[in-house]
C-alpha positions in Angstrom: -0.1 -0.1 0.0 2.9 2.2 1.0 4.6 1.5 -2.4 1.6 2.3 -4.4 0.9 5.7 -2.7 4.7 6.4 -3.3 4.4 5.6 -7.0 1.3 7.7 -7.2 3.0 10.6 -5.7 6.1 10.3 -7.7 4.0 10.0 -11.0 1.9 13.1 -10.0 4.8 15.2 -8.9 6.1 16.1 -12.5 2.8 17.3 -13.2 2.9 20.1 -10.3 5.4 22.4 -12.1 8.1 22.0 -9.5 11.7 21.7 -11.2 14.7 21.3 -9.4 16.9 24.6 -9.2 20.4 22.7 -9.5 19.4 20.4 -12.0 22.4 18.8 -13.8 24.5 19.3 -10.7 28.1 20.9 -11.3 27.6 21.3 -15.0 24.2 22.3 -14.8 23.2 26.0 -16.2 22.6 27.7 -12.8 25.7 26.5 -11.3 27.6 27.3 -14.2 26.0 30.9 -14.0 26.7 31.2 -10.5 30.3 30.4 -11.1 30.6 33.3 -13.5 29.9 35.8 -10.9 32.7 37.9 -9.1 32.1 39.4 -5.8 33.4 43.3 -5.3 35.1 43.9 -2.3 32.7 44.9 0.7 33.5 47.6 3.3 34.1 46.5 7.0 34.3 43.4 9.0 30.7 42.4 8.1 31.5 43.0 4.4 34.4 40.7 4.6 32.4 38.2 6.2 29.6 38.4 3.5 31.9 38.5 0.7 33.8 35.4 2.2 30.5 33.2 2.5 29.1 34.5 -1.0 32.8 33.4 -2.7 32.3 30.1 -0.8 28.6 29.6 -2.1 29.2 30.6 -5.7 32.2 28.7 -6.3 34.0 30.9 -8.6 37.5 30.7 -9.5 39.8 33.7 -8.6 41.3 35.2 -11.9 38.6 33.4 -14.1 36.4 35.3 -16.8 33.5 36.5 -14.9 30.6 37.3 -16.8 28.8 39.1 -13.9 30.0 41.5 -11.0 28.2 41.3 -7.7 28.3 44.8 -5.9 26.9 44.7 -2.1 26.3 47.5 0.3 25.7 46.5 3.9 24.0 48.3 7.0 24.9 46.4 9.9 23.2 47.8 13.0 22.8 46.9 16.7 19.8 48.4 18.8 19.4 48.0 22.5 16.1 47.4 24.0 14.5 45.5 27.0 15.8 48.4 29.5 16.3 47.6 33.3 15.6 50.0 36.0 19.0 51.3 35.9 19.0 52.1 32.3 21.0 49.1 31.2 19.7 47.0 28.3 19.0 43.4 28.6 18.5 42.4 24.8 20.1 43.8 21.7 18.9 43.2 18.1 21.6 43.0 15.6 20.3 43.5 11.9 22.3 43.0 8.9 20.7 44.3 5.5 22.3 44.1 2.0 21.4 45.9 -1.0 22.9 44.3 -4.1 23.2 44.8 -7.9 24.1 42.0 -10.3 26.0 43.7 -13.2 26.7 42.0 -16.7 30.4 43.0 -17.3 30.0 43.0 -21.2 27.4 45.8 -21.2 28.0 47.3 -17.8 24.1 47.1 -17.3 22.4 46.2 -13.8 20.5 43.1 -14.5 19.3 42.4 -11.0 18.8 45.1 -8.1 17.5 43.6 -4.8 17.9 43.6 -1.0 18.4 40.8 1.5 18.6 40.8 5.4 18.0 39.2 8.6 18.2 39.9 12.3 19.2 38.2 15.3 18.4 38.8 19.1 21.3 39.1 21.8 21.1 38.6 25.4 23.2 41.2 27.1 24.7 39.7 30.3 26.9 41.2 33.0 30.1 40.2 31.2 31.1 42.5 28.8 33.4 39.9 27.1 30.4 37.5 26.9 28.1 40.2 25.3 30.9 41.2 22.7 31.3 37.3 21.9 27.5 37.1 21.3 27.6 40.1 19.0 30.5 38.7 16.9 28.7 35.3 16.8 25.5 36.9 15.8 27.5 38.8 13.0 29.0 35.7 11.8 25.7 33.7 11.3 23.7 37.0 9.8 26.5 36.9 7.1 25.9 33.4 6.2 22.0 33.9 6.2 22.3 37.2 4.0 24.8 35.4 1.6 22.3 32.5 1.4 19.6 34.6 0.5 21.6 36.5 -2.1 22.7 33.1 -3.8 19.2 31.9 -3.8 18.1 34.9 -5.6 21.1 34.9 -8.1 20.2 31.1 -8.7 16.6 32.0 -9.5 17.5 34.8 -11.9 20.0 32.3 -13.5 17.5 29.6 -14.0 14.9 32.3 -15.5 17.5 33.6 -17.7 18.6 30.1 -19.0 22.0 29.8 -17.5 25.4 31.5 -18.8 24.9 30.6 -22.5 22.2 33.4 -23.0 
């Protein structure tokens, strides 16, 4: 009975319009398009973290012929809230927002202009060292989340454009 249900589900799945984003694996059109993106330098510590995460996820080769250039501007902000009676904060929210543009190198035109972002809560404790460490850990995690959002959007763009051959 379970096999019959699984077979029916497998046969019905292609009819629903879902298609794998990374079809073809490493030689597929989306992966090839992502490899043709170079990431411009991004200011600051958060910029270095986001750029490193983007380069890891895009899988491009340094010095290779890049068809696209990705420019990213970051806004990193920490806001204190949850104020105690002595005016000391008990919580912080770290927010990392990115505005990014994908530029086609040959024509110099912006083909994608979008934003990504995320935030995380931080407990403020009596140890200043622990709070600073929590803020740093939050920035590292946010950098990876924002990079994942950007790469997902770039992959969707590449799929909709038909990959690097177009």
